[in-house]
N, C-alpha and C positions, 0 to 999 in steps of 0.2 A: 459816606454822606453820613450826613448825619439825620435818622428818621425826624419824622416828621413831629412837628411841635417841642423838639430838641436843638440846644444850642448846638456850633460848630467849635472844636476845639482842635488850634493849630500850632502846632511849636514852628519858630523862627530861629533861625542861627546866622547872624551877619557872618561876613568871611572874617573879620578881626576878632579872635576868639571864640567864634566856633567853629575853627577848624581841629581838622584830625592830626594833625603833627607836630611839630615842634624845630624849631633853629637848633636848639644848645639839645644835648642829650640829658646832661642833668637837671633840662626844668622838666623833661619826657618822664623822669623818672621819680621827680618831686611829686608829681600828678599821677605817677601811677600805670602810665604807658597811653597808646597813640587813643586810647578810646575813652578817655575822664569822661567827657561830657554825655556818651551813648550811654553809659549804666545810668547814670540821671536821668538820661532819659524817657528810656525803659521802665524804672521804676516809679516814674509822672505815667506814663504810655500805661503802664497796670491797673493804676486807678480813674485817670482821666479819660482813656481810649482817645487818644488823637487822631483828629481824622485827616491830618494833613501836615508835611511837615514841609519848610521852605528855607532854602540855603542860600545864604549869598556867595560861595565859594569857599576854597582850603579843604575841602572834605578830603584831602588827601594832598597831603605836600610832598612836591615832586622836584624839591628845588635841589637836591642834590645829586641830581644825575648830571650835573654840570660842574662835576667833583671826580668822575669818572676816568682813572686814568688814561683810557684808550682816548678821551675827550679832553682833557685837559690841552695837550698843544693846541688844538684847533679853537678851544676858549682863549688861549694866550695870545692870538692873535687880533692884536690890538685894530688894526685897520677892519671897519666893516664890509668890504668890496675883498681884500684881499682874503678873508673868511671865506665869504661866498664863495669863490672862486674854486676853494681846496674841495679836493673829494671826501665825501663820507663816506668812509671806507667801510671793510666788510668788519676788523672786528671792533670799528665802533660801534656798528650797527649789532653786530651781536651783546657787545656789553651793553650799551642803554636797552635792547630787548628784554635782556635779562635782569638788570634793574626794574625795568617798569611791570615785569612778568611778578617779579617777587616782591614788590614793593604792596602791589596791589594786593598779591596772596594774602601779606603779612596783614594788613588794614581789614580785609576781612575774616582772619583767622584767630590773629592773636588777644582781641576782645571781639568775643563771641554777642554783645552787644550793638555792633553796628553793624554787621551783617543781619543781624533782627530789628533793628530798629529800620534798614530800608526792606527788611520782608514784610515788614507788618504794619507802619505807616506809607500810604504815598504819597511819594516827596516830588518837588520840583527842586532840582538844584541848579547853579551855576556853576559850569566848568570857565574858570579863571587861569591864571599864568603859570601857578603854581599845582596845578594836576593834568598838564598837559604838556 
């Protein structure tokens, strides 16, 4: 909270353009990795001292989960009812858990600005279809 008599400062990121991931590896490389916006946010925070950050989603992009080898045969079933009747197998679960654990660890460690931003500025973020 800002102290009495001072203005509040907040940062906002819409889900499109404010995301922490990319659909394309070449675009990710062009912008210098997954934390491109966080370095800028933290540089501004060092000067402004944001009191709040609000995000519209996409802070972590997990769409690649649907491309995992153990999951692909299940995803390839066109009929939603038939797909729902198929078991989610132990190998599928193991691969999905490893993916999410690794993906979240990567986001928190590859660019320290992301973890620093979440640790130093109170935030409210929407979880959307890309993060879960």
